[in-house]
C-alpha positions in Angstrom: -157.7 -142.0 -30.3 -156.6 -140.3 -27.1 -155.4 -136.7 -26.7 -151.7 -136.1 -26.5 -151.1 -134.6 -23.0 -147.6 -133.5 -24.1 -148.9 -131.5 -27.1 -148.1 -127.7 -27.3 -151.8 -126.9 -26.7 -151.8 -129.0 -23.5 -148.6 -127.5 -22.2 -149.9 -124.0 -23.0 -153.2 -124.7 -21.1 -151.2 -126.0 -18.1 -149.0 -122.9 -18.1 -152.0 -120.6 -18.2 -153.6 -122.5 -15.3 -150.3 -122.2 -13.3 -150.2 -118.4 -14.0 -153.8 -118.1 -12.8 -153.1 -119.9 -9.6 -150.1 -117.6 -9.0 -152.2 -114.6 -9.7 -154.9 -115.7 -7.2 -152.2 -116.4 -4.6 -150.7 -112.9 -5.2 -154.2 -111.3 -4.9 -154.8 -113.1 -1.5 -151.4 -111.9 -0.2 -152.2 -108.3 -1.3 -155.5 -108.4 0.4 -153.9 -109.6 3.7 -151.3 -106.9 3.5 -153.9 -104.2 2.8 -156.0 -105.3 5.8 -152.9 -105.4 8.0 -151.9 -101.9 6.9 -155.4 -100.6 7.6 -155.3 -102.0 11.1 -152.0 -100.3 11.7 -153.4 -97.0 10.5 -156.5 -97.4 12.7 -154.4 -98.3 15.7 -152.3 -95.2 15.2 -155.4 -93.0 15.0 -156.7 -94.5 18.2 -153.5 -94.0 20.1 -153.2 -90.5 18.7 -156.7 -89.7 19.8 -156.1 -91.1 23.3 -152.9 -89.0 23.7 -154.8 -85.9 22.5 -157.6 -86.5 25.0 -155.2 -87.1 27.9 -153.3 -83.9 27.0 -156.5 -81.9 26.9 -157.7 -83.5 30.1 -154.5 -82.8 31.9 -154.9 -79.1 31.2 -158.2 -79.0 33.1 -159.4 -80.7 36.2 -157.2 -83.4 37.6 -158.5 -87.0 37.2 -155.6 -88.8 38.8 -152.9 -87.4 36.6 -149.7 -86.1 38.2 -149.4 -83.3 35.6 -148.7 -80.0 37.3 -150.7 -77.0 36.2 -150.1 -73.3 37.0 -152.6 -70.6 37.5 -155.8 -71.7 39.3 -155.1 -71.1 43.0 -158.7 -71.5 44.2 -159.5 -74.3 46.6 -163.1 -74.6 45.6 -166.4 -72.9 46.4 -169.4 -73.8 48.6 -170.0 -74.2 52.3 -170.2 -76.9 55.1 -173.4 -78.6 55.9 -173.4 -80.1 59.4 -175.1 -83.4 60.0 -176.7 -84.7 63.2 -173.5 -86.5 64.1 -171.5 -83.3 63.9 -169.7 -84.2 60.7 -169.5 -81.3 58.4 -169.8 -82.2 54.7 -168.7 -79.7 52.0 -171.5 -78.7 49.8 -170.1 -77.3 46.6 -167.3 -77.8 44.1 -163.9 -79.2 45.2 -161.6 -78.8 42.2 -158.8 -81.3 41.7 -156.3 -79.6 39.5 -152.6 -80.0 40.3 -151.0 -76.6 40.8 -147.5 -75.6 41.8 -148.7 -72.4 43.4 -150.1 -71.7 46.9 -153.8 -72.4 47.1 -156.3 -70.2 49.0 -158.7 -72.6 50.6 -162.2 -71.5 51.8 -161.9 -73.8 54.9 -159.2 -74.6 57.5 -157.9 -77.2 57.5 -158.9 -77.7 53.9 -160.9 -80.8 52.9 -160.2 -80.7 49.2 -159.6 -78.4 46.2 -156.7 -77.8 43.9 -153.4 -79.2 45.3 -149.7 -79.8 44.8 -148.8 -82.6 42.4 -146.8 -84.3 45.2 -148.8 -85.8 48.1 -147.7 -85.8 51.7 -146.8 -89.3 53.0 -149.9 -90.5 55.0 -149.0 -94.1 56.0 -149.5 -93.5 59.7 -147.2 -90.4 59.6 -147.1 -88.0 62.5 -145.6 -84.6 61.8 -144.3 -82.5 64.6 -144.3 -79.3 62.5 -147.0 -77.8 60.3 -147.2 -79.2 56.8 -148.2 -77.6 53.5 -151.9 -77.6 52.9 -151.5 -78.3 49.2 -149.7 -81.6 49.9 -152.0 -82.7 52.7 -155.0 -82.2 50.5 -153.4 -84.5 47.9 -153.1 -87.1 50.7 -156.9 -86.6 51.4 -157.5 -87.2 47.7 -155.8 -90.6 48.1 -158.2 -91.5 50.9 -156.3 -90.4 54.0 -157.7 -89.0 57.3 -155.8 -86.0 58.5 -155.8 -85.3 62.3 -154.8 -81.7 63.2 -154.4 -80.0 66.5 -153.7 -76.6 68.0 -151.5 -75.8 71.0 -154.7 -75.7 73.1 -155.2 -79.4 72.7 -154.3 -81.5 75.7 -151.0 -83.4 75.5 -152.7 -86.6 76.5 -155.2 -86.3 73.6 -152.4 -85.4 71.1 -150.4 -88.4 72.2 -153.3 -90.8 72.1 -154.3 -89.6 68.6 -150.7 -89.8 67.4 -150.6 -93.4 68.6 -153.8 -94.2 66.7 -152.5 -92.5 63.5 -149.2 -94.5 63.7 -151.0 -97.8 63.6 -153.4 -96.7 60.9 -152.4 -96.7 57.2 -153.8 -93.9 55.2 -153.8 -91.4 58.0 -151.5 -88.5 59.1 -151.3 -85.9 61.8 -149.8 -82.5 62.2 -150.2 -79.2 64.2 -152.5 -76.6 62.6 -152.8 -73.2 64.2 -155.5 -71.7 62.0 -158.5 -73.9 63.0 -161.6 -73.3 65.1 -161.2 -76.2 67.5 -158.2 -77.8 69.3 -158.8 -81.2 67.6 -160.1 -81.7 64.1 -160.3 -84.7 61.8 -160.5 -84.2 58.1 -161.1 -86.3 55.0 -161.9 -85.4 51.4 -165.1 -83.3 51.6 -165.7 -84.1 55.3 -164.6 -82.7 58.7 -165.4 -83.1 62.4 -164.3 -81.5 65.6 -163.8 -83.9 68.5 -163.6 -83.1 72.2 -160.9 -85.6 73.1 -159.1 -88.6 71.8 -161.7 -90.8 73.5 -164.6 -89.1 71.7 -166.6 -91.9 70.0 -166.6 -89.8 66.8 -162.8 -90.5 66.4 -163.2 -94.2 65.8 -166.3 -93.7 63.7 -164.7 -91.1 61.5 -161.6 -93.3 60.9 -163.8 -96.3 60.1 -165.9 -94.3 57.7 -163.4 -92.2 55.9 -160.0 -94.0 55.8 -160.1 -95.1 52.1 -163.9 -94.4 52.3 -166.5 -93.9 49.6 -165.6 -90.2 49.4 -162.1 -91.0 48.1 -161.5 -89.6 44.6 -158.4 -91.8 44.0 -159.2 -95.0 45.8 -156.2 -97.2 46.2 -153.6 -94.5 45.3 -150.5 -94.7 47.5 -149.8 -92.9 50.8 -146.1 -93.5 50.5 -143.6 -92.2 47.9 -144.6 -88.6 48.4 -142.8 -86.1 50.7 -142.3 -86.0 54.5 -142.4 -82.4 55.4 
């Protein structure tokens, strides 16, 4: 004699099984929601940590940030070491903090150190008037070569170097009275005096240091800054 599948006992068993399935499904949904909530919390902690680290970093040495800092007006410490080719390489610390104040550099023209948050345009720009050291140094940080000259430099040399700068992205030129030689080329951490525009060191220096290995912020722009 078969079992009556429509009996109260069978109906009750079926109902119990249905409730169990619903409970299992609800448990799975709760687990999914708990995991998702945990991921959101972890992501929030990570983002908060990154913001905190960036904030702390911006208060110290500049690592590419355009956050302005006030206070430290030192350009660095150390001295030049002259190589066999005449290129002077700065041996010592060159700070990279962005400051809004005037910086006292230990070399002229400066080859690095704390600098203004705004860089000087260096896309083949030739300036007829002296420029701010702090903005020119920021251009050096972006990989530019800075050609400077005194009033003792020959006009023919100044004109020839100006023409070279104008056709060379990541370079700039300006008058500079407080320097030891009539013609000087500077890059971040490096500098050389040249005798004339035809000095072989001119092409060599440009080839080596325009966006060279010394560049702290390789690929950073030389436009979008200031032109003064």
